[in-house]
N, C-alpha and C positions, 0 to 999 in steps of 0.2 A: 171963394178965393181959386183967382186964376191956379194952373201948374203950377206956373213959374212960379209964383210964392212958394207951392210947396213943398216944391225942390228945393227951394236957399234956405228955407226952413230944418229942413232933414238935412241939413248936409253943415247948421249950423249946431246945432244937437250933437251930431257926432263928432263933430270937431272937440264942443267944450267936453263930453265925454271923452277922447284921447288926453287932452287936455290933466283931467281929472285924475282922470288913472295914473297918469307919467309925475302928477307932482306929489300921489296922496301916498305915507309911508305906508309900506306892510305891519300889520300889529301883530303878525307874527312871527315878523325880523325879528332877532335879536344881536346882543353883541355876538361878534366871532371874534373868530381868531385865523390868521392864515399859514398853513401847512410849510413847512420848508425842508430843504434837504441837502442834509450833513455835507455833499460830495461838491456839492456848489461852492465857489465864493462866496463866503460871509452869510453860508445856506439857502442862497437866491433873500437872504433879508434886506430889508433897508439899510443906509448905517448907523439909522440907531439903536437896531436890533440885532440880536445875535441867533443863532434859531442855537434851540436849546431844547436839549430830551426830558422829557416828562411820560410820568404813567399813565395810563388810562384811566381815568375812576368809572363805575357803575354810577347807577341812576340814585342809591343812597351814598355815596361819597365813596366808597370802597375802593383803594385799589385791584384792578382785574388782574397786574401781572404783564399786562399789557404797555409799550413806549411806543413813543410819537414825538413825532419832532413839529417843535411851533416856532413861529419867527415871535420871540420876548422881548421889550423893551432892557433897553443896558442899562443899569447903574448910572447916574451921575456923578460927580467925582469932580478933586481940588488936583490938580496937574501939579501945583506945588507941593500937597499933603501929601498925593500917591494913597491916597486913604480908602482903592478898593482892597475887595477879599483877598486872600494868598490864592498865588497861581492867575492873578488880572494884575493890570497896570492903567494908569492914566493917562489919556492921551490930551496929547492939547485944543482937543474938543471939548473936552469936558466929558467924556464916557468912559466907560471898565470893558477896557480889550484881555482877552486869554493873551499870558507870555509874560516873561522878567521884566520888560520896562526898560525904557532909558537911564541910563545915568545921570541923574540932571543935574547933581549938585556939585560937578568940577571937571577942568578943561582937558581933562586926563582920564582915562580910562582905568578901572584896578579890580581888572580882572572880577567882574559882576558882584564883589562886596559893597558895600556901603562907605561911603567916605567919613559920615561923622563929623559931617559938615566943614571941614578944615580942608583947606587948597595944596594939592598935589602937588611938593618944592622940589622933591627930591627924586627924580625919575632919572636919574642921569646911570642911575645903578641898578639893572633888574632883578631885585631882590623881592619884589612881593610888596616893600613898604610906600604903598605910594601915598601915604598921608602923612610922610614926620616933617617936620622942621628940623632937623638936624641929617646931616652925613652920616653913610656910612663910614667910620674911619678905617677898620680892621679887620672884620670877618664877615660877608654877606653874613644878612640877618633872615632866613626864609622864613623864620614867622613872623615877623611883617610886626614884630613889634618891641623890640627889645632896644629900641634909640630914644622914645616918645616915651612921655606920661598921658596919653589917650591908647588907648587901647583898639585896634582895626583886625581883632575875631586873632589873636595869636592862639597859634598852635599847638607850640610845645614848651611853653609856663615855664619856662627856662628864668629866663629873665621877670621879677611882678612887678604887674603894673604899681608906679606910684599915687596913683590919683582913684583907677577905679578895677575891682579885683577880675583874674584871670577866671571867666564863666565858660570857657568851649575848652574845657578840659576833658579828660573821658572819663568823670566819676558817672557815679548809678545816679540816674531820674527816677526816684519812686515814693511818691506819694495819695495815698490812700485818705479819703475821706469819708468817712458814713454821716456824719453828723448828731453821732449817739454823744459829743460833750456843748451839742447847741451852738449856740454862737461866737464859741471860743477862738476858735478860726478868721472869724466871717467881719464882715463889717456889712449889714441889711439898711437898704433905703426901700422909703414905700411902702408896697405892697408884700415885699419878699417877708417870708417870716422861717422859720424851725423849729419842728416840733413831727408834732400824730395828727397827720390829717382828717379830717373833720369833713369832710366835703369831698366830693368829686369823687375819686376811687378808694377813697376811705383807707387806705394804707400802706404801708411803706413798703422798697422793696424788700429789705431787709434791716435789721431792727426794730426801734422805737420811734425812729425820726426820719425827717425829714426836710428839705428846702422846699419853698412852695410861694407861687403867686397868692397871698389869701387863704390858710391854709381851712379856713372857718367858711368860705362861702365864695362866690365871684368875684371878681379881681375888677377892680377899678378903672374905668377912660379916661382916657387922656393921661397916660400911664407912661412917665420915664424911670427909672428904677433899677440899682446893680444890683447886685450877688456880689461882694466882693474879698476874693483872698487873701486877708492881711498878708499871707508870708510871700517873699520876693522866690522865686525859682529858677535855679541855673538849666539851663539846657544844654547837655553835653554836642560837643561837635562833632563826635565819632561816627562812625556808619551805620549805624543804629540805628534806624525810625525811629522819633519820639513821636507817641501820642497823649490825647486825650478823650476818655472817654467813660459813659456812665450812662446810669439807667433812666428811663423822661418817662413820667405823664402826660400825653398833650391835648387839651381840651381848651382852642383857644380858636376866638373867629379869625380866619383865612383861608385859603387853598394853594396846591403849588406857583396857580398864578399870581394870587395878590394874598399878600400877608398882612393883613387890618393889627392883627392884635400877635403878635410874636416876642421870643424869646433868643438873642445869640449871643454866641463866646467868644469875649473881647480879649486880646493877648497885646497886652501893651510891653513893650518895652524902656527902658531909662531914659530914651531919648523920646518915645511919645508921650500925646496928651491919652486921656480916654477917645476922644473922641477920631485923631488918628490913627490910635489902636487897629492892627490888625483883626481881621475879622476869620475865626475859624471853618474851615470850607469840610462840610462830613464828608466823606467815605463810606459811613453806618450809619439808617436811620430812615422809619418811613417817612415821617409827618415833619415835609421838607417842604420852604417855597425853591424856583427855580436854578435859585443862583446857589441853591445849600450849605447856606448859613443862618436859614436861620427855620427856629424850630414853632411851627403851627397850623393852625386844621384841625379833621379829626370832631367839628361840634357833631358828627350826624352820630357819631357811636359811641353811646350812650356805657357800652360796658367795654373800652377802652383798656388796655393792660401797660405796666410796666416794659418800655424798650430800647433797648439798646444802640446808643449813639457814639457813634469814632467821629476824629477828626486825627491829622497827621501835624504837629507842630515842625514838621521838617525845615518850614521858610525861617525858624528864628531858632536853628542851633548854632551855638556860643554865646548866645545872648540871656541875658539876664531880664525875666520878663518877671508882670505880673497877670493873672485871669479874674474875669467878669463876667456875672452872667446877666447880661441887659434885659431887662425887658419896659415892652413898648405896646400902648393900645390907644386905637383912636377914641372917636365921641360916643361910640355906639356900639351895643351887641355883646356886652361882656358877657364869660362865659366860668368853667371852674377854672379854670386856668392852667399852669405847666409847674410838675413839681420833679425836683432833680433831687437822684438819691446815690448811693456807692459810686462815688465819684474816685477816680485812677486817673496820673497822671505818670504817664513811665515811658 
């Protein structure tokens, strides 16, 4: 064989090796995340992502105490429903962004307060009452609700509402629930149970009972169930910050980045459905997703203990609300579950 043919064969072999290496994926390369910089606009992330602060976990899945910033997919939402978590709003693009959000149900702005789905008709007098159907005839009604049967956050309650009671007074909010009376105050769906735990942590935070997603074994796959407090709560509109706090044992499939199975706390105003209800954003609690609205994860920690969780209710000041714990799971990998005890709303 001539030298010319040998050269041609060698060149073809080298070309094939380059193509093979360029087109064959590296088996060692797995899913990755993009680091972000919170000092940049949107952290330098794509429009459909935001720069999220997350905890660094060790190889066993335990928090190390260190923080990092990673681009995280935004929650999708309905612009008309505004169903993002507290402190976020829904853009017209269908993604959740941090902030107060637009006033989408009226042609007239009304001081960052919701319009209760009524048109602003009496804006000739600057008395803060922007959704009344009657003009102010004698005295300015700076409590925004003395000339209409529809309340819009009246703060002095001099004139009672004829349809809906005043819920924005400076009354005391103080509800405690340790589940010692069983399900007397609750409506249970699906896996939710109240009693003594015989699986998972095998003990309550206090007393004999707690609430949990199956107290005798692993929870169900494809679950979507609520544990609903029957009592309607009036959240004061004063200066003090109202909060919901409780102790929880968390052992569910998920992580800070992906919540496969989780519990979230829904806060439903009288004008909401459960699907449009606000989701509590937690400021205290170790096992949460990146949005701080879902209790999830911790499946690698067999010795998990009860931990304190706390969220602000400031976004619903002056409202009458109902509380529910909603549990959701995917179609695989069930775990011990999520238990709740010693609830305090104050």
